[in-house]
Structure formats: structure tokens, C-alpha cells
N, C-alpha and C positions, 0 to 999 in steps of 0.2 A: 467777338470772343471766339478763339479757335478751339480745337478739340481739347487741349490741355486745360484751358479755362473752364470749359464745360465739365470736364472730369472733376476738377476741384470743387465746382459748385455742387455736382451730384454727390460727391463723397460727403460734403457738409450736410446736405439734406438727409442722406442715408444715416449719418451719425445721429442726427436729431430724432430720427424715427425709432431708434433702439435705445431704451433706457439701460443704464448700467446694471450689471448683475455679477455676483460672484459665481465661480464655476462649481463650487461645492456647497458652500454654506451661506451664500448671499453676500459675503464680505469681499471687499476689494483684495486683490492678491497680486503679488509680483510673480510673473512667469518668466523663467530663464529660458531664452530661446537661442538655440545653436544655429548660427548662420555661417555661410561659406560662399565662395565665389563661383557661382554657376549662373551667369546672366543668360537670359533675362528672368529666370525664375527667382533667383536671389543673388545679390551681390552688394558690395560696398562701393559707392560712387566716389568721384574725385574729392568730394568734400568730407569723405569719411562717414556719410550717412548710409543706412541700409535701405535698399530699394529692390524693386522687382515684383513680379506677379504675386509670389508667396507673401511678400511683405505688405503689399497693398491690401490684400484680402485679410491677412492676419490682423493688421492694425485696425481695419474696419470692425472686425469681430471683437477685438480688445476694447474698442470704444463702447461697443454695445454691451459688453459684459462688465466693463469697469475694471479691466485688468491693467496692470502696469507691466509693459514688456521690457525685459532687461536682455539686450542682445549680447551674446558672447561669440565673437568671431574667432575661428580657428580652422586649420586644415580639416578636410572631410574625415580622414581616418581618426584623428584625435577626437572629433565630435562624437563619432560612433562609440568610442571607448568611454568618453565622459558620460554619455547618456546611459550606457549600461551600468555605470557606477552610481547613477542617480544624481550627478553633479549638474545636469541641465534637465529641464522639464520637457522640452519640445524641440524637434528637428524640423526644419523647413525643406521642402523639395527633396524628399527621400523616395527613391524608386522602390516599389513593392516587389518582394520575392518571398517564397515560402519559407526560406531560411531566416530572413529578417522578421517575418511575421511570428516566428517562434521566440524572438528576442524582444520585440517591441510591440506596442499597441498602435495600430494604424487607423486613420479615419476610413470609414467605409467609402466616402466620396473621394474621388481623385481630384487633384488640382488641375492636372493637364496630362495628356498622353504624350509618349515620347518613344523613340527607338534609337538604336545605336547606328552610327554612320562611321565609315573609315575615310579619312583624308590621306592623300599621298603627296610626296614631293613632286614638284613640277617635272613633267616629262618621264616619270618612272612608269614602266609597263605593269601596273597593278590593276587588275580587273576582277579578280576572284580571290578567295582565301588562299588558294594554292599558290598564287603569285607572291605570297608573303614568305615563302620558304627561304630560309637563310637571310632574312631581312630583319632590320631593327624596327620594333613596333612600340610606340609610346602609349602608355596607359596612365590614367589617373588612379592613384592608390585607392583601394577599397570601394571603387565604383562598381555598381551592378553591371553596367555595360562592359567594363573592363574584364570582370571575372567571366561573364558570359562569352565574350569573344575569345579570350585566352583558352577557355574550355573547348570552344568550337574548333580552334586551330589544332588543339591536341587530339580531338576526335578524328580530324582529318589527317592526323600524323604529320602535321606541318611543323618542321623545326624552325624556331624563330628566337630572336633575342628580345626580351622584354625590358623596356626602359620605363621606370615608374616616376611619375611627377605628382605634385600636390594639387594640380588643377588642370582642367581641360585647356585653359589658355597656355599653360606651360607645355602641354602635350603638342599643341599646334606650333608653338615656338620651336620645339625640338625638331619638327619636320622642316620648318622654314629655314632654320640655321644649318640643316644637314646632319644634326645629331641623330635623327631617326629618319627612316624611310616612309613611315606611315604613322598615323595617330588615330586612336579610337575616342570619339566624343559622342555626346547625344545630339540628335538632329536639331533641337531648338537652339542649343548653343552654337552649333555649326552654321545654321541658317543666319544667325545674328552676327557672327563674328569671324567666320572663316575667311571672308573677303579681305580682312585686314592683314592676312599672312600670305606668303608665297606658297600656297598649297592648292591642290585640286581635289574635288570630291570624286570618289570612286562609285561604282555601282553596288558596293557591298553594304547592305543594310541587314540588320538582325535584331533579335531580342526586343520586340515591342513590350514596353512596360508603362505603368502609370505612376505618376508622381503624387505623393500624399504628404500630409502632416503625420508625424508619429511621435509618441512619447514612451517612457518606460512604464512598467506595470503600475507604479504608484500614481500615474497621471491619467488613468483610464477615464475619470470624470471630465478632466480638462479636454481630452481628445474627443469625447462624446459631445461636449458642448460645441467644439469647433466643427464637428461633423454635421450637427444640426444646422448651424448657420450656413455652412458651405452648401448644403443641399438646397436651402432656401434661395441663396444667391444664384446658384446654377439654374434654378427653376424660373428666374425672372430675366427675360432677354435684355432688359434695359438696366440691369443691376451693375454696380461697380465692378463685379467680377468680370463681366464681358468688356466693360470699358478698360479694365487693366490689361486683358488679353490683347485688345485692339491697340492699346498704347504701346505695349512692349514688343508684340510680335510683328508690327508693321514698321518698326524703327530699325533700319539696317546699318546706317553708317555712323551716326552720332546720336547720343542722347541729349536732350535739351537740358541746359542748366536749370537749376531750381528756380532762378529768378525770371526765367523766360515767360512762363504763363502770365505772371503779373504784368510784365512789360507789354506783351501782346494785347492783354486785356485793356491796358491803358491806351495803347495805340488805336485799338478798335473803337474805344469810346470816343477818342478825339475825332476819328474819321466820321463816326456817327453824328457828332455835333455839327460837322460842316456839311452834312447831307449825303455822304457817300457810303455810310456804314451798312445800310440795308442791302445795297447792291453787291458790295464786296462780300458780305457774309453769305449771300445767296450763291455767288460764284464759287466761294470757297467750299460750300457744302456740296455743290454739284461736282467740283473737281475731286473732292474727297470721296464722293460716292463712286465716281468712275474708277479712282485708284483702288478702292476697296473691292469693287467688282472684279477688276483685273487681277488683284492679288488673290481673291477667292478662287478664280479660275486656275491661276498658277498653282495655288496650294492643292486644289483638287487633282490637277494633273500630276503634281509631285507625289501626292499620296497614292495615286494609282500606280505610278512607276515604282514606288517603294513596295507596294503590295505585290506587284508582279515579280519584283526582284526577290521579295521575301519568299514567294511561292517557289521560285527557281532554286533558291538556297535551301528551302526545306526539302525539295525533291532531291537535290544534290546530297543532302545529309542523310536521307532515308533510303536511297536507291543506289545500287551498284552500277558504276559507269560502264563496266565491261559487258555485263549480261542484261542489264535493265531490270534485274530482280530486286525486290526489297532486300535491305541489308540487315545486319545484326541490330542496329539501333531501331530499325522499323519493327523487328520482332519484339524487342523489349517494350516498345510503345504499344504494340497490339496485344500483348500477352493477356491483359485483363479481359479483353473481348474474346480472345481465343478460349479461355477457360470458363467464360460465363455460361455457355450452353451446357457443357458437361456438369457444371454445378447445379443448374436448374433441373436437368434431366437425371441427375444422380448417376451419370454414366462416366466414361473415361475419355481422355485425350492422350495423344502420344506425340513426342518429339523424336525425330530420327536424325541423328547427327551423322553426316556423310563426309567421309574423307576419300578423295580420289587418289587411288594408288598410282605411283610411278609418274606423277606430274613433274616432279623434280628431274627425273631422268629425261623427260621430253624437253624441258627447259634447257638442260645442260647439253643435250645432244643436238636438238634441232633449233634451239633458240627460243627466246621468250615470246616472239610473235607466234610461233607454232603452239607454244603452251597456252597463249591467250585464245587461239583458234580452237584448241581442244576444250578449254573451259566453256566457251560459248556453245560448242556442239553438245557437250555433256549437259549443260544447263537446259538446253532445248529438249534433249531426250528425257531428262528427269521430269521436266514440267509436263511433257506430253503424256506421261503415263500415270499422272495423279488423278484422284477422284475430284468431283466438282468442288467439294468443300475443303479440300486439302490446299495448303499454301506452301510455297518453296521460297527460301531465302538464301542469299549467298553471304556467308560469314567472312569471306576473304580467302585469298590464296587458293588452296585446294579443298576448302571446306564449304559444305552446303548444309542447310537444315530444312527438313520437311515437318510442318505442323499439321497434324491430323486430329480433328476434334470430334469425329464421329466414330469412336472406337467402342464397340459393345463387348469385345472380348480381346484377349491378348492375340488371338489368331488374326484379328483384323489388322493389327499393327504389323504382324509378321507377313501378312499378305501384301501390304504396301511395300515393305522392305524387299520382298521377293520380286515384285514388279520393277522396282528401281534397279535391282541387280540385273534382271533380264534385259532391261533397256540398254545396258552397256555391253552386251555380249558381242555385238557386231563391231568390227573395227571402224575407226573414224579416219577418213581420208584427209591427211594433212600434207599439203604441198605434193600431192601425188603419191604419198607413202601411207600404207595402212598402219594406223597406230591403235593399239588396244588399250582401253581404259577400263579398269575395274574399280570397285569401291569397297571400303570397309564401313559398315553401318552400325551405330550404337543406338538402341531404343530405350527410352525411359517413358514410363506411363504415369499420367496424372489421374487421380491423386495417389495411386498405389505406391509409387516410388518416392515422390516428392510433391509439394504443393507450391513452392516458390519457383520463380523463373530461374534464379541462380542455382537452386538445388536440382531442378530438372536438367539444366544444361550440364551441370557437373556429373550427374548420373549418366546421361547420354554420352558424354565425352569419355567417361571411364569405360563404358561398354564398347564404344568404338575402338579404343586402344586395345581392348581385349580381343576384338575381332581382327584387328590388324596384326597383332602378335601371334594369332593362331591361324595364319594362312592367308589372310586378306580375302577379297572377293566373297565376303560373307557378312551376315548380320549377327548381332549379339544382343539379347535382352539384358537389361541391367538386372543384376542380382546383388544381394547383400555381400559386401566384401570387395567389390570391384574398385571402389574408391580407395579402400585400404591398399589394394594392389597398385593403384596409381601412385600412392604415397611411397609404397615400397620401391616402385620403379624409379622415382626421383631419388630415393636414397641410394639405389644401385648406381644410378648415373653419377652421383657425387663420389661414391667410393671407387667406381671404375676409373675415374680420372686419376686417382692416386695409385691405382694398382701397379702401373708400370714402374713408377719411381720407387715403389716399395718392394719391387721384385716379387710380386704375388702371382704373376702369370707364368705358366709353364706349358710345355708341349708334350703331347702323347703321340705315339706313332702307330698306325695300323698297317700291317703288311699287305702288299698287293702281289698276287702270284699269277703266273701263266697257267691257265687251266689245263692246257694240253699236257704239260709235263711237271707241273708243280714248282717250277723255278721261281724263286723270289726275285722280282724285278725292281722292287722299290717299296716305299711306304708313303702313306698320306699323313701329313702333319696336322694334328688337331689340337687346337688351343684349349687349355683348361685354366680356370681361375681358382687359385688356392686362397679363397676369401677367409680372413680371420674370423668373421662372424658366422658364415654359413658353410665353411668347409670347401671341398672341391666342387666347383660348379661347372656344368657342361656348357658348351658354347651356345646351344639353342636357348639357354636361359639369359645370357648376358650380351651376346652379339647383337641382337636387335636393339638393345639399349645403346651399344657402341655406335651402331650405324646411325641411329636417330640423333645422337648427341654430337657426332663427328669424331668421337674418340677412336673410331675404327681406323682412321688414317695413321696415327702414330702406333696403335696396337698392331695393325697390319704390317707396317714397316718392320716392327720388332720380330713378328712371326717370320717374315721373309729372311731376315738376317740370321735368326736363330736356327731355322730349318736348314739353311745353306751351310751354316757352320757345322751342324751335326752330320749332314749328308757327306761332307768332305771327309769326315773321320771314317764313315762307313766305306766311302769310295776307296780310301787308302788300305783298309783292312780286309775288304771283301774280295773273294776270288773272282766275283763278277761285279762290275760297277752297278751301284744301286742309285735309282733316281728318287727324288722326293717331290711329292705333289703338295701344293699350297693353295688353299682356297683364297680367292680374291673377290671382295664385294664390289658391287657397282660403284659405290661411293669412292673406294680406293682407285678403281680403274679410271674414274673421271678426274682424278687429280692431275693438274697440268704436268707435273714432273714424275708421273708414275713410272715411266720407262727408266728414268734416271735412278729412281729408288731401287728398281730391280737390278739394274746394272751395278749399282754400288754394292748391293748385297752379294752379288757374284764376285766382284773384285775383292771385297774385304775377306771373303771366305776362301777364294781360290777354286770354287766349285765350277767345273765345266758347265756352260749354259745348257748343254744337251741333257744334263742330269737333273735339271729343274723343270717341273711341269706346273703351269699355272691353271687352276680350275676356275672358270668363270661361270656364273649362273646363267641359265637360259634366259632369265628375265633381262639380262644386259642386252640381249639381241632383240628386245622388244622394238627398239628403234635403232637402226644401223645407219649412221651417217658418216660423213668423211672423217670426223674426229675419231669415232670408234674404229673404223677400218684402218686409219693411219696408225693408231696405237697398237692394234693387233699385228699389223705388218712390221712395225718397228720392233716389237718383241720377238717376232719371228726372225728378223734380221740379226738379233742378238744370239740366236740359236736356241732360244727357250721353246719348249713344247707347250701347246695350248690344248686345253680340254674343256668340253662343255659338261658341266655338272648337272645332275638331275634331269637328264634329257627326257623329253616326252611329256613333261608336266606343264610346259609353257606354250609359246606360240611361234617357235622357230620355223623358219622357212627353209626348204631344200635349196632355194636360190642363195640364201645367205651362206649355207654350208659350202656351196660351190665357190662363192666369191671370197670367203675369208680363209685365212691360213690355219684351219683347225686340224689337229692331229688325232684327237681322241674324243669319243662320246662315252659318257657314263650313264648306264641304264639306271633310272631312279629305283631306290629300294622298294617303293610302293608296288612296282610291277614285278620285281624279283620275288617279293613275299608270296605272290599268288601262284607261282609256277611250281610244278607242272600241273597242279590240280585245276586252276582256273583257266579256262580256254582263252578268255579275252586277254588276260595278262600274258599268257604264253604267246598268243598271236602278236601282241605289241612287242614283246622282247625279241621274238624272231624277226619281226619286220625291221626293228632298229638295227639288229645285227646285219641283216642282208643289205639294208640301205647304206649303212656305214661302210661296209666292205666294198660296195659298189662305188663309193666315193673315195676309196683309198684310205679310209680311217680305221683306227683300232677301236675296240670296244671293251669297256670295263663294266662289269656288273657289281653293284655295291649292295650290301645288306644280305649276303649269302648266309643262311642259317642252317641248312640241311644238306646232307649228302645227295639227296635226290635233285636238289637245285644245281649242285655242282655237275652231276651227270647230264642233266638236261642242257645246261649252258655249254658244256664241253661238246655234246653231240651236235649242237646247232652252231658251232664255230665261234662262240664268244672267246675273245682273246685272253682277258684277264678277269680276276675276281678278287673281292675283299669282303669281309664280313665276320661275324662272331664265330662261324663254323671254322674259319681259318685261324683267326686270332682277334682278340679284343684290342682296342687301342691301349698301348702300354707306355709307361714312362721311359725316358731315355735309357736308364740302366737296365730295365727289364727287357726292353726290345732287343738289346744286344745279346742277352742270354737266350732269348727265344730263337734267334736265327739258327736254323739247322746248320750243321757243320759243312755240308755240301751245298747249302743254300737252295735245297730242293724240299719243298713242303709236300707231305703226303697225308692224305685224309686219315690214315691210320694213326697219325700222331695225336689226333684229337679224340 
């Protein structure tokens, strides 16, 4: 008698050992069992009978309990819906998940362990989840492995096309026929059946789960009875449970017909009668033992390979590939541990949300490889200055997060932030160029500000944006109202996009005069937003929103066009030609067709190029590469004048000023405000004037508010000035009335 015959005999003996019982009240009862095609756990064979590991074990339990099993075969998704409605009592071979445990009652004992595996079409280069980008992936509907793997791909931001099927078999068929590039199945099904299709296994394994029996809430007693039997069967090494595992998990190519055990048994009996039965049976047992030992070794090796692959996949999911730091998913996973000690000690913890300033400028100017190098260098500096128990995570792009759980006072969190900022003061050498990186840091404190991970991150993010909008290179503690400010910012972003088409933007003009003789030489165009909800808004309120959202590009093009149009009118009416200065953001400057935009504004208005002065921020010169230099030289060839705004507040180099076609430096108002009383400000202002003149550049002082400042600047050779002492920014109609008849301003007029 071979293994199948032995199994039949063992099942019969086991059935005799268990008297029939009802699961609730001792009476026999019909149990409606939902079954589906997931061999070898459960399936319907060629004769239409239900079979598999789950069926063998359940039928043994039913005989012991005296239950009548009524099988209802349907696609998996339909079975889940029917059990929720109470139309069936029990599901076989259902993978456990927390979400499902909230809907169904599971046995405590699992039937079998399983995990997800990905198969691919022959010859396709698919070795990791990232290789599935822009590919077609076949999933079985409502399968726990399908949902887990689709979620995994989305977490990795892998774009893919999902093809849903009713069974794992159909998923593999889709790959074999070329309808899909890859298929997600469970490892038991794949081990048993993938060899029948033109597919290859990949190294992608994921989502270890355990397969159970489960019922709806009204069948808790039924599930409990099954659980008890299953525990006893699994505790007996020679029970029908293990016989069923051996039967189905060692059969790879064909399943024996149901009549085969009887036929083999009859043949074995005949051989025994002629004297050879004992020897054949002994040989068969020895061969079977060797096969099982070999298969056991293969299975152990496969399990170890899967375990190692699972560890690699977990590391890939929880760590940043560029810096090696743990990522956002890792922080979310560790958060309960992070707050456990502060909860025990009744102390505080802090999260510091860090946004690296100017990374976009580096990427666009020096390339993404340089940006990656900067991120690695910044990550190393930040990590080096942390305390022993602090942790750092890379959240992606230019964002990092520091988790500090030994915070006894708010000052401790501020001290951490200060160290982080100091670590970035020295430039980073990128391809032989010094690149300065600063950061904006938002701090949220647990449990003062929030107690949930989502709430803390939201508070820290709001504080970081506040730091960024108020000068960068600083930290900001969260305070009540900052999240409201974020909501307001989003509202402004939305309304700003509509401001152009609604003609809500306007320009004000501030005169610029020659300090030596008061001659009016031009104006600076300053944008204002006549917002229907908030009235006239200054640029420092909404321009940061425009730069962040990208709206600055069309808004900036409009400002250029409008300023040139107005300047040509003054050019025609003025006894002396007047120039107009227009501020240009780094975001505009890096547009591929920025030079064309400037040229078009000049052509459309008829303004001579020499009458247009473009003011660029000193931050744009943070990194000077061939693209920046080419754009500046192209503008200079047009005849446009170039000015550096807010000079002295950034990191400009004299070498850059010598290399680039700059015409004018503007002394920042923060230095002008302190002269002549503050010696340091006076020294900075005079140094800039002397240096600029030495390089052949003109100097404009902005923010002049007193007559003493005018005298000081004039005495030290400053060429031009603007500020409230001369005139406030005025609308188009009012600035025309302000112009003196001889176009010479005199302090006595104010």
C-alpha cells in the first residue's frame, strides 16, 4: 500500500476515534462552507469534488462533530461579501489581517503559513519592486497578498497598471499569454503550479501571512470548535493534518485520480500474495524517505532565501537609499518606542522638521548629481552634531526629521536646533565649487503641542514653513495658530492663481534719485495684489507663495510687460529718459526661455533695452554655473542693465562680481537703517560703495528714511538712493503727479 492508501486508512481510524457532536447544542447541523480555487489549500478537482489541505482537515473535524458540510463554490471576492451578509458560515483558507479580524472571527490556530511571491514573464528584467515601473501586474481580486503588494508599490511611488483576475491561476495565465508582465500569487500556489506556465519566479517576496478558517460573528461557536480540533491535530506529528500537508505539498506536477489509491492498494495486495510485497514496500518507504529528506532540505533552503530577501525588502522599505538614513516609514514604525520613555518619565520629546534651503537651485544649476552630493553631505553633518539618543530620518527630497526624546525643557529642543543650523554654516565643496546650504527648522513638542504622530508632524511642518517664510536659516517653535496660517497659505495659493486672469494685480513705482544732485533717474516697479478679500497686499506677503507654487513665472512675465509699457510712456514725456527696475526671482531666472520673455516685453513695449534694469537677488549667485553665466551674458547682449539686490546679506564672492556682467549693487535696507549712528552698518555701507566703484559698478542705497542718511551716503560717494524719505511706492497715476517739473528731487520737498 502506498502513501495515499496509508492516508485513507489513517483518516478512517481517526474518524472512528472522534464521536459526533453538534457545535452548539449537541445536534447535527449543516455548515455552509465557502470554497474557492486556491490549490493546494482548497480547490475543486476535475470531477467537481472539493479537495485540498483545508478540505481534508475540515472534513475530518466535521465527521468528529457530526456536521453536514454544504460547499458553496464562488470567486473569492463574492465569498467575502456573502460571509459578511451571513449567507455562508465558514471560509476556508483565508489569510489573516487586522482589517479582516475586525470583520470576521478567525481560528486562533493557523492552517498553514504563506507569503506573497511575484512571477514574471520569461526573459523580463524584473528583480525588485522598482523594476515594475510602467509595467502590467496581475492581481487576484480581494486577495490579502494583492492588496499588500499594490500598497508596497505605491509606497515606493512605482507607477504600474493593475490587471485584476478571479484566481491566482488566471493571474499566472495572464503573464504566460503576455497580457501582463508579472503576477502576484502566494508561495504555496506558486510552488505547486507555476511550473505549468511560461513564467519565471523573481526574488520579490513579501507579506508573510497565516491562513486560517474564519466565520462571521454569528458562528463564533463553530469557529471555536474548529480551533480546538485544529490545535489537537497540529500537536500530533502522525495526525491526518500532517499527512494532508505531505500529500499536497509534495505533489508538483499531477494530482492522482481519486480511484488511484484503491488501484495501487489492489496491486500491492496482489504482489504481496506472490511473495514480493514486503520487499517492494520496504524499497518504496526508503525511496520516499530519501525524497522527503531532499525536499525538506530544499524547503529549508528556500525558506532561508525568502527570509533574506524579506529582510532586504524590509531594509529597502525603511531606509533611504541615498543617505542610508531611516526614512519616513521607519519613523512612523518607531514612533510608539520614541514616546514611550517620555510617557514613563512624564517628560517631553521633540520632533524637528528640517527643510534644506536652496536645494532646488543647486539641482537646476549644477544638476541632480550635485544635489545628491549636497544631500549626502548635509545628512552627515546633521547626524554628526546630534546627541547620543537623538535620531535622524530623511523624509525625502530636501526634508529631514530629527527625533529627540530627552527634552526636559523647550530650551533643550532649541539647543538641538541651534546645533543643526551651526553645522551647515561652512560651505560644502561640490565639484570644486563652494555651495552654501542653510536650513529652515520647525519644532513641535510632545505632549505639549500634540500626542499623535500625525499631529506632531503637522505642527512641526507648519512651524518649518513659518521659519522659511521669515528669512530661512532659522528655527521656529510651533505655536497655536501656525496650522491656521498654513491653511491660509493654501487659500492664498489658490486665489493667487486666479489673480492674473481677474486683473487683480497692479504695479506701484518708487522713485530712484541721484544723491549728488537729486536728479530722478528712474523708478523701481513693485507689485501689489488688490485682493477682493484682504485688500491691497504687499509683495512680501504673497510673493513667497507665488515662488513656491510656480505662479511667479506668469506673474513675473506680466510685471515685466507692464513695467516696460509704463516706462515707455515716461520715456516719451520726460525731459530725461527714465529707467525702470524690475525684480526677478531665481525661479523666473531659471526658466529656459527667460531671455526670450525679457526680449518680448521690450519688443512689445518699444522700450530701449538700456532703460530696463533687472534686479536679481544675491541668493541666485549662491551657485554660479555655465547656465547662470550664459543667461546673464545673454541679457547683457540685449542691452539690459543688471543689478544685485540686497547686496551684503548673502554669500556673494568678489570673483563672481568680476566674472559676471553686473552694472549695479543695491545696499540692503538693513545696513542703511543703522547709518550713520551704528558704526558696523556705516562700515559695511562704505565698504560696499568703495568696492563697487573699484569694480566699475554703480551703487543704490535702498530704504533711506532720514536726511542724515542722505548726507552720509552722498558724502561717501553713493550714486543713487530710494526710500520713504524720498517717496513711497505710488500707483501709476500718482507717480506721474509726483515727478518734479524739472525731474530734480530736493529734500526740502519732503
